[in-house]
C-alpha positions as CSV (number, residue, x, y, z in Angstrom):
1,M,84.7,58.1,120.8
2,I,86.0,55.8,118.0
3,I,83.0,56.6,115.8
4,R,83.4,60.3,116.4
5,K,87.1,60.1,115.5
6,Y,86.3,58.1,112.3
7,I,83.7,60.7,111.2
8,K,86.1,63.5,111.9
9,N,88.8,61.8,109.8
10,I,86.4,61.2,106.9
11,G,85.4,64.9,107.2
12,I,89.0,66.1,107.1
13,I,89.7,64.0,103.9
14,F,86.5,65.3,102.2
15,V,87.1,68.9,103.0
16,G,90.8,68.6,102.0
17,L,89.8,67.2,98.6
18,L,87.1,69.8,98.2
19,I,89.6,72.6,98.9
20,L,92.3,71.1,96.6
21,F,89.9,71.0,93.6
22,S,88.2,74.3,94.2
23,G,91.1,76.4,92.9
24,M,91.0,80.0,91.8
25,A,87.3,79.8,91.0
26,N,86.6,80.5,94.7
27,A,88.6,83.7,94.8
28,A,87.2,86.3,97.3
29,R,85.8,88.7,94.7
30,P,82.9,91.1,95.1
31,A,79.3,89.7,94.8
32,G,77.2,90.9,91.9
33,K,77.9,92.0,88.3
34,I,80.6,94.3,87.1
35,G,79.3,97.6,85.8
36,V,76.1,97.1,87.8
37,D,76.9,96.3,91.4
38,W,80.5,97.5,91.1
39,G,82.8,98.8,88.5
40,K,80.9,102.1,88.0
41,K,81.7,103.7,84.6
42,E,82.0,107.1,86.2
43,G,84.9,105.8,88.2
44,Q,87.1,105.8,85.1
45,F,87.4,109.6,85.5
46,C,88.8,109.1,89.0
47,I,91.3,106.6,87.7
48,N,92.5,108.8,84.9
49,C,93.1,111.7,87.3
50,H,94.7,109.8,90.2
51,M,97.0,108.0,87.8
52,T,99.0,111.2,87.6
53,E,97.9,113.1,90.7
54,T,98.6,110.3,93.2
55,P,100.5,107.6,91.2
56,G,101.4,105.6,94.4
57,I,97.7,105.2,95.2
58,Y,96.9,104.4,91.6
59,H,99.6,101.7,91.4
60,Q,98.6,100.1,94.8
61,W,95.0,100.0,93.6
62,N,95.7,98.8,90.1
63,N,97.9,95.9,91.3
64,S,95.3,94.8,93.9
65,Q,92.6,92.3,93.5
66,H,90.1,95.1,93.6
67,G,91.8,96.8,90.7
68,Q,92.1,93.6,88.7
69,S,88.5,92.8,89.4
70,G,87.2,96.2,88.2
71,V,86.4,97.7,91.6
72,N,87.2,101.4,91.2
73,C,87.4,104.5,93.4
74,L,83.7,105.4,93.3
75,D,82.6,101.9,94.3
76,C,84.2,102.5,97.7
77,H,84.3,106.3,98.1
78,Q,81.0,107.4,96.6
79,A,78.6,108.9,99.2
80,E,75.1,110.2,99.4
81,K,74.7,113.9,99.6
82,T,72.9,113.6,102.9
83,E,75.8,111.7,104.6
84,K,77.6,113.6,107.3
85,D,81.1,113.1,105.7
86,A,80.0,113.6,102.1
87,F,81.6,116.4,100.0
88,L,81.4,117.3,96.3
89,H,84.5,116.4,94.4
90,E,84.8,116.7,90.6
91,G,81.0,116.3,90.2
92,Q,80.6,113.4,92.5
93,Y,79.7,113.2,96.2
94,V,82.5,111.2,97.9
95,A,83.8,110.5,101.4
96,V,87.4,110.1,102.6
97,I,86.5,107.4,105.0
98,V,85.7,103.9,103.7
99,S,84.1,102.2,106.7
100,P,83.3,98.5,107.3
101,K,79.7,99.4,106.4
102,D,80.9,100.5,103.0
103,C,83.0,97.3,102.6
104,S,79.9,95.3,103.6
105,K,78.3,96.1,100.3
106,C,80.5,93.3,98.9
107,H,82.0,91.7,102.0
108,Q,78.9,91.0,104.0
109,A,80.0,88.0,106.1
110,E,83.4,89.5,106.9
111,S,81.8,92.8,108.0
112,K,79.2,91.1,110.2
113,E,81.8,88.9,111.9
114,F,84.1,91.9,112.5
115,Q,81.3,94.1,113.9
116,R,80.5,91.6,116.6
117,S,84.2,91.0,117.5
118,H,86.4,92.4,120.2
119,H,88.4,94.2,117.6
120,S,85.4,96.4,116.7
121,S,84.9,97.5,120.3
122,A,88.6,98.4,120.8
123,A,87.7,102.1,121.1
124,E,85.9,101.4,124.4
125,I,89.4,101.7,126.0
126,L,88.6,105.4,125.9
127,A,86.6,104.8,129.1
128,S,89.2,102.7,130.8
129,L,92.1,103.1,133.3
130,D,94.5,102.8,130.3
131,N,93.0,105.9,128.8
132,L,93.0,107.7,132.1
133,L,96.7,107.2,132.3
134,G,97.1,108.6,128.8
135,E,94.7,111.5,128.9
136,V,95.4,112.8,132.4
137,L,98.8,111.6,133.5
138,G,100.3,111.8,130.0
139,G,98.2,114.2,127.9
140,P,95.6,114.2,125.2
141,E,98.2,114.7,122.4
142,A,99.9,111.5,123.5
143,V,96.7,109.6,123.3
144,T,96.0,110.9,119.8
145,V,99.2,109.6,118.4
146,G,99.4,106.6,120.7
147,C,96.3,104.8,122.1
148,K,93.9,106.0,119.4
149,Q,96.1,104.8,116.5
150,C,95.6,101.2,117.7
151,H,92.3,101.3,119.5
152,G,90.6,103.8,117.3
153,N,88.9,107.1,117.9
154,K,85.6,108.9,117.1
155,I,86.0,110.6,113.7
156,E,84.7,114.2,113.7
157,I,83.8,116.0,110.5
158,D,84.5,119.6,109.7
159,E,82.2,122.1,107.9
160,K,83.5,121.0,104.5
161,G,82.5,117.3,105.1
162,K,86.1,116.2,105.7
163,P,87.6,114.5,108.8
164,T,89.1,116.9,111.3
165,L,92.9,117.0,111.5
166,D,92.9,115.9,115.2
167,T,90.8,112.8,114.4
168,W,92.3,111.9,111.0
169,P,94.3,110.0,109.8
170,N,93.3,107.0,112.0
171,T,93.2,103.3,111.2
172,G,92.5,102.2,114.8
173,I,90.8,98.8,114.7
174,G,87.8,100.0,116.8
175,R,87.5,103.4,115.1
176,I,84.0,104.9,115.5
177,N,82.9,106.0,112.0
178,T,80.3,108.7,111.1
179,D,77.9,106.1,109.7
180,G,77.6,104.2,113.0
181,S,79.9,101.4,112.1
182,R,83.0,100.5,114.1
183,G,86.4,99.6,112.9
184,A,88.8,100.1,110.0
185,C,89.3,97.3,107.6
186,T,92.5,99.1,106.6
187,A,94.0,98.4,110.0
188,C,94.9,95.0,108.6
189,H,94.3,95.4,104.8
190,G,96.3,98.6,104.2
191,R,94.7,100.7,101.6
192,H,94.7,100.9,98.6
193,K,96.2,97.5,98.0
194,F,94.0,95.7,100.5
195,S,96.3,92.7,100.6
196,R,95.3,89.4,102.1
197,A,98.9,88.5,102.3
198,Q,99.7,91.6,104.4
199,A,96.8,90.8,106.8
200,R,98.2,87.3,107.3
201,T,101.7,88.4,108.4
202,P,102.6,88.8,112.1
203,D,104.0,92.3,111.4
204,T,100.5,93.5,110.7
205,C,99.2,92.4,114.1
206,G,102.5,93.7,115.6
207,K,101.4,97.3,114.9
208,C,99.3,97.1,118.1
209,H,100.1,93.8,119.7
210,L,103.6,94.5,121.1
211,G,105.1,96.4,124.0
212,P,105.2,96.0,127.8
213,D,101.5,95.0,128.4
214,H,100.7,92.9,125.3
215,P,103.9,91.7,123.6
216,Q,102.3,89.1,121.4
217,K,104.5,89.9,118.4
218,E,107.7,89.6,120.4
219,I,106.4,86.4,122.0
220,Y,105.6,84.9,118.6
221,E,109.0,85.8,117.3
222,E,110.6,84.0,120.2
223,S,108.4,80.9,119.8
224,K,109.2,77.9,117.6
225,H,106.3,78.9,115.4
226,G,107.8,82.4,114.8
227,I,111.3,81.1,114.2
228,I,110.1,78.6,111.6
229,Y,107.9,81.2,109.9
230,K,110.8,83.6,109.5
231,A,112.9,80.9,108.0
232,S,110.1,79.7,105.7
233,I,108.3,82.8,104.5
234,A,108.7,81.6,100.9
235,E,106.7,78.5,101.7
236,M,103.8,80.3,103.4
237,N,101.7,80.9,100.3
238,L,100.4,84.1,101.9
239,G,98.5,85.3,98.8
240,S,96.4,82.1,98.5
241,D,92.7,82.7,98.1
242,K,91.6,80.2,100.6
243,W,94.8,79.7,102.7
244,V,93.8,76.7,104.7
245,A,96.3,75.5,107.3
246,G,97.8,72.1,106.5
247,V,96.5,72.3,102.9
248,D,97.8,75.6,101.4
249,Y,100.7,75.8,103.8
250,S,102.2,73.8,106.6
251,A,105.5,75.4,107.5
252,A,104.2,77.5,110.5
253,P,101.2,79.4,111.7
254,T,100.9,83.1,112.0
255,C,98.6,85.1,114.2
256,A,95.9,85.0,111.5
257,T,96.2,81.2,111.2
258,C,95.2,80.6,114.8
259,H,92.7,83.4,115.4
260,M,91.0,83.9,112.0
261,S,92.0,81.7,109.1
262,A,90.6,78.4,107.9
263,A,91.7,74.9,108.8
264,P,90.2,71.6,107.7
265,L,86.7,71.4,109.1
266,L,86.9,75.0,110.4
267,P,85.9,78.0,108.3
268,K,87.7,81.4,108.5
269,T,86.3,84.1,110.7
270,H,86.8,87.9,111.2
271,D,85.7,87.4,114.8
272,V,89.1,87.2,116.4
273,G,87.9,86.2,119.9
274,E,85.9,83.2,118.7
275,R,88.7,80.7,119.5
276,I,89.9,82.2,122.8
277,S,89.1,80.2,125.9
278,W,90.9,82.3,128.6
279,N,90.7,86.1,129.2
280,L,94.3,87.0,129.7
281,R,93.8,90.7,129.9
282,T,92.2,91.1,133.3
283,P,93.9,91.1,136.7
284,I,92.6,87.6,137.4
285,S,92.1,85.3,134.4
286,K,88.9,83.4,133.9
287,K,87.7,81.1,131.2
288,I,85.1,82.7,129.1
289,N,81.8,81.6,127.5
290,L,80.4,83.5,124.5
291,V,76.8,84.6,124.2
292,R,75.8,85.5,120.6
293,L,72.6,87.5,119.8
294,D,70.4,88.0,116.8
295,N,71.2,91.8,116.6
296,D,74.9,91.0,115.7
297,H,76.1,91.7,119.2
298,Q,77.8,89.3,121.6
299,Y,79.4,89.3,125.0
300,D,81.6,87.1,127.2
301,V,80.4,85.4,130.4
302,P,83.1,84.2,132.8
303,E,83.1,80.6,133.8
304,G,81.0,80.0,136.9
305,K,78.5,82.8,136.1
306,P,75.0,81.9,135.0
307,L,74.5,81.6,131.2
308,P,71.3,82.5,129.4
309,K,69.6,80.0,127.1
310,V,69.0,80.2,123.4
311,G,65.8,82.2,123.0
312,D,66.3,84.4,126.1
313,K,66.5,88.2,126.1
314,P,69.3,88.7,128.6
315,N,69.4,91.7,130.9
316,H,73.0,92.5,130.0
317,P,74.4,95.9,128.9
318,D,76.0,94.4,125.9
319,A,73.0,92.5,124.8
320,K,71.4,95.7,123.4
321,G,67.9,94.1,123.6
322,G,68.9,91.1,121.4
323,T,67.7,87.5,121.6
324,V,70.3,84.7,122.3
325,I,70.9,82.6,119.2
326,E,74.0,80.7,120.2
327,I,76.1,79.8,123.2
328,M,79.7,78.9,122.8
329,T,81.2,77.6,126.0
330,W,84.9,78.0,126.7
331,K,85.3,74.4,125.8
332,D,83.7,75.0,122.4
333,R,86.0,77.9,121.8
334,R,89.0,75.9,122.8
335,E,87.9,73.0,120.5
336,N,87.8,75.5,117.6
337,M,91.4,76.5,118.4
338,E,92.5,72.9,118.8
339,M,91.1,72.2,115.3
340,V,93.6,74.7,113.9
341,C,96.4,73.0,115.9
342,N,95.2,69.6,114.6
343,A,96.1,70.6,111.1
344,C,99.8,70.2,111.9
345,H,100.0,68.6,115.4
346,T,99.0,65.4,117.1
347,S,96.5,65.3,119.9
348,G,99.3,64.6,122.5
349,V,101.1,67.8,121.6
350,I,97.9,69.8,121.7
351,K,96.8,68.5,125.0
352,G,100.2,68.9,126.5
353,H,100.4,72.5,125.4
354,Y,97.0,73.3,126.9
355,K,97.8,71.6,130.2
356,Q,101.1,73.6,130.6
357,F,99.3,76.8,129.6
358,D,96.4,76.2,132.0
359,D,98.8,75.4,134.8
360,L,100.7,78.6,134.4
361,V,97.5,80.7,134.3
362,N,96.3,79.0,137.5
363,L,99.7,79.5,139.2
364,Y,99.6,83.2,138.4
365,N,95.9,83.5,139.5
366,N,96.1,81.5,142.7
367,K,99.6,82.4,144.0
368,F,99.7,86.1,143.2
369,A,96.7,87.7,141.5
370,K,93.9,86.6,143.8
371,P,95.7,87.3,147.2
372,I,97.0,90.7,146.0
373,A,93.6,91.6,144.6
374,A,92.0,90.6,147.9
375,I,94.4,92.8,149.9
376,M,93.8,95.8,147.5
377,A,90.0,95.4,148.0
378,E,90.4,95.3,151.8
379,L,92.6,98.4,151.7
380,K,90.0,100.3,149.7
381,K,87.2,99.0,151.9
382,T,88.9,100.2,155.1
383,G,89.9,103.5,153.7
384,K,93.6,102.8,153.6
385,I,93.6,103.8,150.0
386,T,91.2,106.2,148.2
387,P,88.7,105.2,145.6
388,S,90.7,107.2,143.0
389,P,93.1,105.2,140.9
390,F,96.8,105.8,140.7
391,D,97.1,108.2,143.6
392,E,99.0,105.8,145.8
393,T,102.2,104.0,144.9
394,I,100.8,100.6,145.8
395,E,98.2,101.0,143.1
396,W,101.0,101.5,140.5
397,V,102.8,98.5,141.7
398,W,99.7,96.3,141.5
399,W,98.9,97.7,138.1
400,E,102.2,96.7,136.6
401,I,102.1,93.3,138.3
402,W,98.9,92.3,136.5
403,H,98.8,94.7,133.5
404,H,102.4,94.2,132.4
405,E,104.2,91.3,134.0
406,G,101.2,89.1,134.6
407,R,99.9,89.6,131.0
408,R,103.4,88.8,129.6
409,A,103.6,85.6,131.6
410,R,100.1,84.4,130.6
411,H,100.6,85.3,126.9
412,G,104.0,83.8,127.0
413,A,102.5,80.5,128.1
414,A,99.7,80.7,125.6
415,M,102.0,81.3,122.7
416,M,105.0,79.2,123.8
417,G,107.4,82.0,124.4
418,P,109.5,80.7,127.4
419,D,111.4,83.9,128.0
420,Y,108.2,85.9,128.3
421,A,106.5,83.2,130.4
422,W,109.4,83.3,132.9
423,W,112.0,86.1,132.8
424,H,109.7,88.9,131.5
425,G,106.7,87.3,133.2
426,M,106.5,85.2,136.3
427,Y,110.0,86.2,137.5
428,E,109.0,89.8,137.5
429,V,105.6,89.1,139.0
430,A,107.3,87.3,142.0
431,K,110.1,89.9,142.3
432,H,107.7,92.9,142.4
433,T,105.3,91.1,144.7
434,Y,107.9,90.3,147.3
435,F,110.2,93.3,147.0
436,E,107.8,96.1,145.9
437,F,104.2,95.3,146.8
438,I,104.9,93.9,150.3
439,P,107.3,96.7,151.3
440,E,104.9,99.3,150.0
441,L,102.1,97.6,151.9
442,K,104.1,97.8,155.2
443,E,104.9,101.5,154.5
444,L,101.2,102.2,153.9
445,V,99.5,100.4,156.8
446,G,102.4,99.6,159.2
447,D,104.2,96.3,159.9
448,K,101.5,94.9,162.2
449,E,98.6,95.4,159.9
450,A,100.7,94.3,156.9
451,E,101.6,91.1,158.7
452,H,98.0,90.5,159.5
453,L,96.9,90.8,155.8
454,L,99.8,88.6,154.6
455,E,99.0,85.9,157.2
456,K,95.3,86.1,156.0
457,Y,95.8,86.0,152.3
458,F,99.4,84.8,151.5
459,K,100.3,82.3,154.2
460,P,97.6,79.7,153.3
461,I,99.1,79.4,149.9
462,K,101.8,76.7,149.8
463,G,103.9,78.6,147.3
464,H,104.6,81.4,149.7
465,A,105.9,79.1,152.5
466,W,109.5,80.1,151.7
467,F,108.7,83.7,152.4
468,F,107.3,83.0,155.9
469,D,109.6,80.2,156.9
470,G,112.7,80.7,154.7
471,L,114.4,78.0,152.7
472,N,115.1,75.0,154.9
473,K,118.5,73.3,155.0
474,D,117.4,70.4,152.8
475,A,116.2,72.7,150.1
476,I,119.4,74.7,150.2
477,D,121.6,71.5,150.2
478,Q,119.7,70.2,147.1
479,V,120.4,73.5,145.3
480,R,124.0,73.4,146.4
481,K,124.5,69.8,145.1
482,G,123.2,70.7,141.7
483,Y,125.2,73.9,141.5
484,E,128.5,72.3,142.5
485,A,128.0,69.4,140.2
486,R,128.0,71.9,137.4
487,Y,130.5,74.5,138.5
488,G,132.7,72.6,141.0
489,K,132.9,72.0,144.7
490,G,132.7,75.1,146.8
491,S,131.4,77.3,143.9
492,M,128.2,78.1,145.7
493,K,129.0,80.5,148.6
């Protein structure tokens, strides 16, 4: 352990010195030669026209690193005549959509990492319960301007080679493009400036990661990290080429810091799930291992499930016939995240945070999610509720317990947002379990059957003892003493 720590410290010093002396020479510019691989001469015609026709676009581009490096309109928008979304414009075949596949001509590593990430598969929500709520209970028009603007949609092309008006504009992170690629780089790097600084701000992530079921932006803003960031934006060096935590900035982390950006001994990544060790989205959270394949696909395997080995061809729908090239256990993923934390925090702080986070997730899982999920499964098995979702009140209650309040609690603990961990989280999980789910269960199956299910699934859990036995006199007296010590004798009635 001492040797490992010594090697790690030497490594941090070496990498830190390397970064400090690398400077602007390592700017993230396109590969190749200007005028050959990019900087097409014909593109000057586009520039001359758009300078007056769309001056806002011109100025955004001209002031960007692309513009200052000579990357012009044709380098990104030029298309082959045979491409589905190509159309003739001023003597050149171009496409409105610039996909990750187009960006990969210069940004190969970033595109490859993104294509295998959870972000790129975000449009798969179109086959989920979330989308059922939107499409059927809400309406397709609501999905178009709501769900699809974050998750992405499938772009359709009209007879003129341009995107249809009901599928464009769309910068959903998992957008399905006509060339087969998934995603929109402009979801984070707004075109035509394509700013790294913008992509590193919490507001960019907050376009999608906010609201009742995934309030990461609000949680971040409540956290000490978010508070310090807002007070110290001028110290964040957001436009830095390399932007290494603890080296280029140390005031506070942003979403990008933890999930994507570089730290000493840890390179940057566009695979946003690479450092996540818990799945906090599902009804019951599980730690997740990552299986990476040679065909640029990957998938998660919950802890406890069998893992393939490097060299295997797993029989998994997300394997797509690929061969395993890497296994990242949940511990590996957590260690990656801890390496980010380590840029600014001591090991005691990091370990303490993760213990408190794990304890909250386990509390949510074991006290509420698992017993409720077991009751719901039994109701479905015995025909007390139908196989169809959302046609019984109890299904809506359970949905909001895990999909809204449970997620808020878990993410609140993960991101150190106390109000979301408790008042918007576990408080509401408990309240709705005891005073919505259980009454609805009794209404659905009758008191006798409900009591049987509660005795079977709730009573063995110590945390529910108060519900069955009430608060005993000692417990009440203890609360009374504390209350009266603060507010005066006789204040607690």
